[in-house]
C-alpha beads as a LAMMPS data file, in Angstrom:
LAMMPS data file: protein, C-alpha beads

224 atoms
223 bonds

1 atom types
1 bond types

-500.0 500.0 xlo xhi
-500.0 500.0 ylo yhi
-500.0 500.0 zlo zhi

Masses

1 110.0

Atoms # bond

1 1 1 0.012 0.166 -0.063
2 1 1 1.238 3.423 -0.789
3 1 1 1.958 5.998 2.039
4 1 1 -0.837 8.162 0.559
5 1 1 -3.375 5.494 1.215
6 1 1 -2.155 4.944 4.651
7 1 1 -2.284 8.502 5.387
8 1 1 -5.829 8.736 3.965
9 1 1 -7.059 5.943 6.285
10 1 1 -5.469 7.554 9.225
11 1 1 -7.753 8.158 12.225
12 1 1 -5.483 9.019 15.271
13 1 1 -5.582 12.694 16.577
14 1 1 -2.054 13.506 15.361
15 1 1 -2.832 12.172 11.957
16 1 1 -6.184 13.965 11.640
17 1 1 -4.110 17.190 12.619
18 1 1 -1.670 16.503 10.075
19 1 1 -4.227 15.935 7.375
20 1 1 -5.669 19.252 8.178
21 1 1 -2.521 20.951 8.006
22 1 1 -1.823 19.287 4.776
23 1 1 -5.238 20.807 3.283
24 1 1 -4.552 24.298 4.759
25 1 1 -1.088 24.369 3.458
26 1 1 -2.334 23.240 -0.050
27 1 1 -5.101 25.813 -0.013
28 1 1 -2.640 28.524 1.106
29 1 1 -0.378 27.663 -1.729
30 1 1 -3.306 27.930 -4.289
31 1 1 -4.350 31.314 -2.774
32 1 1 -0.733 32.608 -3.400
33 1 1 -0.936 31.628 -6.855
34 1 1 -4.455 33.311 -7.590
35 1 1 -7.465 34.667 -5.993
36 1 1 -10.092 33.086 -3.422
37 1 1 -12.816 33.512 -6.116
38 1 1 -10.791 31.235 -8.431
39 1 1 -9.742 28.323 -5.877
40 1 1 -12.255 25.529 -5.628
41 1 1 -12.642 22.434 -3.407
42 1 1 -11.650 20.459 -6.578
43 1 1 -8.387 22.398 -6.763
44 1 1 -7.494 21.769 -3.345
45 1 1 -8.421 18.158 -3.588
46 1 1 -6.211 17.840 -6.848
47 1 1 -3.259 19.329 -4.805
48 1 1 -3.796 17.111 -1.893
49 1 1 -4.996 13.958 -3.643
50 1 1 -8.150 13.968 -1.595
51 1 1 -11.924 13.684 -2.871
52 1 1 -14.052 16.597 -2.221
53 1 1 -15.983 14.389 0.502
54 1 1 -12.825 13.526 2.298
55 1 1 -11.982 17.450 2.370
56 1 1 -15.453 18.089 3.796
57 1 1 -14.955 15.680 6.816
58 1 1 -12.068 17.924 7.997
59 1 1 -13.648 21.232 6.991
60 1 1 -17.299 21.988 6.667
61 1 1 -16.829 23.896 3.458
62 1 1 -14.492 25.588 1.122
63 1 1 -15.246 28.758 2.970
64 1 1 -14.236 27.242 6.246
65 1 1 -10.858 26.320 5.061
66 1 1 -10.288 29.907 3.703
67 1 1 -11.519 31.437 7.023
68 1 1 -9.156 29.139 8.942
69 1 1 -6.269 30.422 6.667
70 1 1 -7.427 34.127 7.195
71 1 1 -7.247 33.642 10.854
72 1 1 -3.643 32.335 10.675
73 1 1 -2.612 35.040 8.309
74 1 1 -4.263 37.695 10.313
75 1 1 -2.388 36.521 13.415
76 1 1 0.878 36.328 11.738
77 1 1 0.711 39.727 10.400
78 1 1 -0.228 41.129 13.846
79 1 1 2.863 39.479 15.134
80 1 1 5.025 41.715 12.588
81 1 1 3.311 44.492 14.358
82 1 1 3.623 43.527 17.845
83 1 1 6.790 45.570 18.462
84 1 1 7.602 48.644 20.612
85 1 1 5.711 51.676 19.197
86 1 1 7.620 53.895 16.753
87 1 1 9.407 56.758 18.546
88 1 1 7.995 60.205 18.619
89 1 1 8.300 62.188 15.376
90 1 1 8.390 65.719 14.666
91 1 1 5.506 67.467 12.761
92 1 1 1.687 67.448 13.145
93 1 1 0.129 64.099 13.591
94 1 1 3.548 62.546 12.715
95 1 1 3.104 59.698 15.077
96 1 1 -0.248 58.792 13.606
97 1 1 1.014 58.908 10.079
98 1 1 4.170 56.724 10.821
99 1 1 1.813 54.005 12.663
100 1 1 -0.812 54.203 10.180
101 1 1 1.675 53.805 7.174
102 1 1 3.346 50.906 9.030
103 1 1 -0.016 49.157 9.286
104 1 1 -0.804 49.661 5.660
105 1 1 2.646 48.729 4.228
106 1 1 3.004 45.579 6.265
107 1 1 -0.460 44.535 5.217
108 1 1 0.051 45.266 1.543
109 1 1 2.993 42.815 1.676
110 1 1 0.450 39.971 2.451
111 1 1 -1.761 39.728 -0.677
112 1 1 -3.394 36.303 0.552
113 1 1 -4.466 38.257 3.534
114 1 1 -5.800 41.181 1.682
115 1 1 -7.822 38.940 -0.690
116 1 1 -9.490 36.967 2.013
117 1 1 -10.215 40.055 3.719
118 1 1 -11.819 41.352 0.671
119 1 1 -14.290 38.411 0.439
120 1 1 -14.782 37.623 4.154
121 1 1 -18.056 39.200 4.649
122 1 1 -19.619 38.954 1.359
123 1 1 -18.514 35.535 0.396
124 1 1 -16.866 33.405 3.132
125 1 1 -19.143 34.033 6.062
126 1 1 -21.946 32.792 3.818
127 1 1 -21.538 29.082 3.799
128 1 1 -20.578 28.272 7.447
129 1 1 -22.308 26.721 10.262
130 1 1 -23.429 28.260 13.649
131 1 1 -20.633 26.591 15.693
132 1 1 -17.876 27.571 13.340
133 1 1 -19.381 31.030 12.822
134 1 1 -19.416 31.737 16.526
135 1 1 -15.643 30.340 17.054
136 1 1 -14.422 32.273 14.120
137 1 1 -16.079 35.462 15.169
138 1 1 -14.655 35.194 18.483
139 1 1 -11.121 34.746 16.960
140 1 1 -11.736 37.647 14.627
141 1 1 -12.823 39.907 17.608
142 1 1 -9.826 38.818 19.676
143 1 1 -7.488 39.738 16.554
144 1 1 -9.156 43.144 16.045
145 1 1 -8.985 43.811 19.949
146 1 1 -5.192 43.070 19.557
147 1 1 -4.670 45.659 16.731
148 1 1 -6.576 48.115 18.845
149 1 1 -4.248 47.451 21.794
150 1 1 -1.377 47.999 19.497
151 1 1 -2.953 51.317 18.195
152 1 1 -3.328 52.377 21.917
153 1 1 0.230 51.474 22.851
154 1 1 1.418 54.009 20.201
155 1 1 -1.316 56.647 20.724
156 1 1 -2.403 56.265 24.403
157 1 1 -4.425 59.497 24.236
158 1 1 -7.022 57.752 22.008
159 1 1 -9.968 56.122 23.787
160 1 1 -10.721 52.422 23.603
161 1 1 -13.696 53.339 21.187
162 1 1 -11.166 55.291 18.913
163 1 1 -8.571 52.466 18.636
164 1 1 -11.233 49.758 18.021
165 1 1 -12.658 51.951 15.239
166 1 1 -9.438 52.337 13.663
167 1 1 -8.781 48.359 13.840
168 1 1 -12.222 47.969 12.136
169 1 1 -11.380 50.656 9.475
170 1 1 -8.320 48.606 8.513
171 1 1 -10.507 45.871 7.350
172 1 1 -12.971 47.803 5.726
173 1 1 -10.552 49.937 3.838
174 1 1 -8.663 46.898 2.817
175 1 1 -11.704 45.275 1.614
176 1 1 -12.832 48.109 -0.492
177 1 1 -9.589 48.599 -2.195
178 1 1 -8.085 45.269 -2.785
179 1 1 -10.369 44.143 -5.734
180 1 1 -9.189 46.879 -7.665
181 1 1 -5.433 45.628 -7.030
182 1 1 -6.159 42.463 -8.862
183 1 1 -8.131 43.249 -12.110
184 1 1 -8.748 41.063 -14.981
185 1 1 -6.287 40.825 -17.929
186 1 1 -8.522 42.849 -19.989
187 1 1 -9.186 45.479 -17.408
188 1 1 -5.646 45.627 -16.675
189 1 1 -4.617 46.240 -20.293
190 1 1 -7.339 48.925 -20.743
191 1 1 -6.211 50.674 -17.679
192 1 1 -2.450 50.619 -18.774
193 1 1 -3.532 52.069 -22.286
194 1 1 -5.219 54.819 -20.482
195 1 1 -2.123 55.590 -18.427
196 1 1 -3.522 54.597 -15.193
197 1 1 -0.927 53.683 -12.342
198 1 1 -0.071 50.026 -11.557
199 1 1 -3.040 48.460 -9.731
200 1 1 -0.951 47.050 -6.900
201 1 1 1.223 50.281 -6.532
202 1 1 -2.236 52.296 -6.392
203 1 1 -3.681 49.734 -3.812
204 1 1 -0.478 50.420 -1.397
205 1 1 -0.709 54.147 -1.921
206 1 1 -4.565 54.459 -1.402
207 1 1 -4.361 52.084 1.688
208 1 1 -1.807 54.129 3.298
209 1 1 -3.520 57.402 2.577
210 1 1 -6.877 55.856 3.928
211 1 1 -5.348 54.587 7.081
212 1 1 -3.302 57.865 7.732
213 1 1 -6.588 59.777 7.216
214 1 1 -8.514 57.617 9.422
215 1 1 -6.002 57.592 12.462
216 1 1 -5.330 61.522 12.096
217 1 1 -8.958 62.109 12.192
218 1 1 -9.614 60.204 15.302
219 1 1 -6.732 61.830 17.040
220 1 1 -7.991 65.190 15.970
221 1 1 -11.433 64.332 17.404
222 1 1 -9.803 63.284 20.687
223 1 1 -8.160 66.693 21.000
224 1 1 -11.247 68.622 20.073

Bonds

1 1 1 2
2 1 2 3
3 1 3 4
4 1 4 5
5 1 5 6
6 1 6 7
7 1 7 8
8 1 8 9
9 1 9 10
10 1 10 11
11 1 11 12
12 1 12 13
13 1 13 14
14 1 14 15
15 1 15 16
16 1 16 17
17 1 17 18
18 1 18 19
19 1 19 20
20 1 20 21
21 1 21 22
22 1 22 23
23 1 23 24
24 1 24 25
25 1 25 26
26 1 26 27
27 1 27 28
28 1 28 29
29 1 29 30
30 1 30 31
31 1 31 32
32 1 32 33
33 1 33 34
34 1 34 35
35 1 35 36
36 1 36 37
37 1 37 38
38 1 38 39
39 1 39 40
40 1 40 41
41 1 41 42
42 1 42 43
43 1 43 44
44 1 44 45
45 1 45 46
46 1 46 47
47 1 47 48
48 1 48 49
49 1 49 50
50 1 50 51
51 1 51 52
52 1 52 53
53 1 53 54
54 1 54 55
55 1 55 56
56 1 56 57
57 1 57 58
58 1 58 59
59 1 59 60
60 1 60 61
61 1 61 62
62 1 62 63
63 1 63 64
64 1 64 65
65 1 65 66
66 1 66 67
67 1 67 68
68 1 68 69
69 1 69 70
70 1 70 71
71 1 71 72
72 1 72 73
73 1 73 74
74 1 74 75
75 1 75 76
76 1 76 77
77 1 77 78
78 1 78 79
79 1 79 80
80 1 80 81
81 1 81 82
82 1 82 83
83 1 83 84
84 1 84 85
85 1 85 86
86 1 86 87
87 1 87 88
88 1 88 89
89 1 89 90
90 1 90 91
91 1 91 92
92 1 92 93
93 1 93 94
94 1 94 95
95 1 95 96
96 1 96 97
97 1 97 98
98 1 98 99
99 1 99 100
100 1 100 101
101 1 101 102
102 1 102 103
103 1 103 104
104 1 104 105
105 1 105 106
106 1 106 107
107 1 107 108
108 1 108 109
109 1 109 110
110 1 110 111
111 1 111 112
112 1 112 113
113 1 113 114
114 1 114 115
115 1 115 116
116 1 116 117
117 1 117 118
118 1 118 119
119 1 119 120
120 1 120 121
121 1 121 122
122 1 122 123
123 1 123 124
124 1 124 125
125 1 125 126
126 1 126 127
127 1 127 128
128 1 128 129
129 1 129 130
130 1 130 131
131 1 131 132
132 1 132 133
133 1 133 134
134 1 134 135
135 1 135 136
136 1 136 137
137 1 137 138
138 1 138 139
139 1 139 140
140 1 140 141
141 1 141 142
142 1 142 143
143 1 143 144
144 1 144 145
145 1 145 146
146 1 146 147
147 1 147 148
148 1 148 149
149 1 149 150
150 1 150 151
151 1 151 152
152 1 152 153
153 1 153 154
154 1 154 155
155 1 155 156
156 1 156 157
157 1 157 158
158 1 158 159
159 1 159 160
160 1 160 161
161 1 161 162
162 1 162 163
163 1 163 164
164 1 164 165
165 1 165 166
166 1 166 167
167 1 167 168
168 1 168 169
169 1 169 170
170 1 170 171
171 1 171 172
172 1 172 173
173 1 173 174
174 1 174 175
175 1 175 176
176 1 176 177
177 1 177 178
178 1 178 179
179 1 179 180
180 1 180 181
181 1 181 182
182 1 182 183
183 1 183 184
184 1 184 185
185 1 185 186
186 1 186 187
187 1 187 188
188 1 188 189
189 1 189 190
190 1 190 191
191 1 191 192
192 1 192 193
193 1 193 194
194 1 194 195
195 1 195 196
196 1 196 197
197 1 197 198
198 1 198 199
199 1 199 200
200 1 200 201
201 1 201 202
202 1 202 203
203 1 203 204
204 1 204 205
205 1 205 206
206 1 206 207
207 1 207 208
208 1 208 209
209 1 209 210
210 1 210 211
211 1 211 212
212 1 212 213
213 1 213 214
214 1 214 215
215 1 215 216
216 1 216 217
217 1 217 218
218 1 218 219
219 1 219 220
220 1 220 221
221 1 221 222
222 1 222 223
223 1 223 224
């Protein structure tokens, strides 16, 4: 018998965990090569050698797989921000500008995370059961709170409500901008003919501008 067959028949907890990791790893690789909208259960099955029915024994749906990857990518991104706040800077709203730009630039370096953020509410959360929805939303709330805490460490004058508003705005602004960063080949060709900027460069610039405006605005309100 092949090792693959033995692996597929495994039932011990550590083997089940290994299979789940293999599925998540395969899906993550596919997402790195394209878009969530273009990756099917069949694609993941082809990459892992598992039938769709086998995949669904370990994850309730394609959307559950992607949300698990989203949570993992989200936490890994937060790890890169989990450092001492940037030093005080000169000029009006300098600390706000530096921190917001850091959030934007590090997020833009993670296209898989940006893509999953862009489809989380409108697509991925539409095909999950109650228990998984509860678990995922609790993890999402913890991740949002962690970003709010990082913001508060940098800008202690902001209220808890303001730091949570900024943390939520990071997702909303990213979700709105990202689809324009990955146009179809036809749209990309027309945009280039029209002299429009590179879509991914425009995404990075607009994300930075949006987050800076959000954080400066919240600080200005706090001082008013």
